[in-house]
C-alpha positions as CSV (number, residue, x, y, z in Angstrom):
1,M,165.4,19.9,128.3
2,Y,161.8,19.9,127.2
3,E,160.8,22.1,130.2
4,D,163.2,24.8,129.0
5,Y,162.0,24.4,125.4
6,T,158.3,24.9,126.4
7,Q,159.0,27.9,128.5
8,E,161.3,29.5,126.0
9,R,159.0,28.8,123.1
10,I,156.1,30.4,124.8
11,A,158.2,33.6,125.4
12,K,159.5,33.7,121.9
13,L,156.0,33.3,120.3
14,R,154.5,35.8,122.6
15,V,157.1,38.4,121.7
16,I,156.5,37.7,118.0
17,K,152.8,38.2,118.5
18,G,153.7,41.5,120.3
19,D,151.7,41.0,123.5
20,S,152.9,41.5,127.0
21,A,153.0,38.5,129.4
22,R,150.4,40.3,131.6
23,D,148.0,40.8,128.7
24,M,148.4,37.2,127.5
25,S,147.8,35.9,131.1
26,L,144.6,37.9,131.5
27,S,143.4,37.0,128.0
28,L,143.8,33.3,129.0
29,G,141.6,33.9,132.1
30,Q,144.5,33.5,134.4
31,N,146.1,35.8,137.0
32,D,148.3,38.5,135.7
33,T,151.6,36.7,136.5
34,Y,150.7,33.3,134.9
35,I,152.8,33.7,131.7
36,N,155.6,35.5,133.6
37,K,155.9,32.5,136.0
38,I,156.0,30.1,133.0
39,E,158.6,32.1,131.1
40,N,160.8,32.6,134.1
41,K,160.8,28.8,134.7
42,K,158.9,28.9,137.9
43,A,155.9,26.9,136.5
44,L,154.8,24.8,133.6
45,P,151.4,25.0,132.0
46,S,149.1,21.9,132.2
47,L,148.4,20.1,129.0
48,Q,145.1,21.9,128.7
49,G,146.8,25.2,129.5
50,L,149.3,24.6,126.7
51,F,146.4,24.0,124.3
52,Y,144.8,27.3,125.4
53,I,148.2,29.0,124.9
54,C,148.5,27.6,121.4
55,E,144.9,28.8,120.6
56,Y,145.8,32.2,121.9
57,L,148.9,32.3,119.7
58,G,146.9,31.2,116.7
59,I,148.9,28.0,116.2
60,T,148.4,24.3,116.6
61,P,150.2,22.2,119.2
62,R,152.1,20.6,116.3
63,D,153.3,24.1,115.3
64,F,154.3,24.8,118.9
65,F,156.7,21.8,118.9
66,D,158.1,22.4,115.4
67,E,161.6,23.6,116.3
68,D,162.3,24.4,112.6
69,N,159.5,26.9,112.4
70,P,160.4,30.1,114.2
71,S,157.2,31.9,113.4
72,P,154.3,29.4,112.9
73,A,151.4,31.9,112.8
74,K,153.1,33.8,110.0
75,L,154.0,30.7,108.1
76,D,150.4,29.4,108.4
77,G,149.1,32.6,107.0
78,I,151.5,32.5,104.1
79,I,150.5,28.9,103.3
80,D,146.8,29.9,103.3
81,D,147.6,32.7,100.8
82,L,149.7,30.3,98.6
83,K,146.8,27.9,98.4
84,A,144.8,30.5,96.6
85,L,147.4,31.0,93.8
86,D,147.4,29.2,90.4
87,D,150.3,27.0,89.2
88,E,152.1,29.8,87.3
89,A,152.1,32.2,90.4
90,L,153.3,29.3,92.6
91,T,156.2,28.7,90.2
92,H,157.2,32.4,90.4
93,I,157.0,32.4,94.2
94,A,159.1,29.2,94.3
95,G,161.7,30.9,92.2
96,V,161.8,34.0,94.4
97,I,162.2,31.8,97.5
98,R,165.0,29.8,96.0
99,E,166.7,33.1,95.0
100,M,166.3,34.5,98.5
101,R,167.9,31.3,99.9
102,G,170.8,31.6,97.5
103,K,169.8,28.4,95.5
104,K,169.3,28.4,91.8
């Protein structure tokens, strides 16, 4: 179960980032088929390898295993931007989000 999750999560986050498996593999200092083998369930990364993959994707290991967060790098960026806003702006943003989710 977790093996499939890890491999599928790497593939999903790589696609969101917009990089090829080959480019990601080479950027990680691995052979050009490293990520492809992981995504095709022929291999699993080591723990250290997973940390490097998370760093490459711009996320934390905690983000990686957060199943409820489909796009952790984007969400982290949004949170950083929100931290710079004042209370009034945050209230407006919260209202927009509730409206988008269909909640009043």
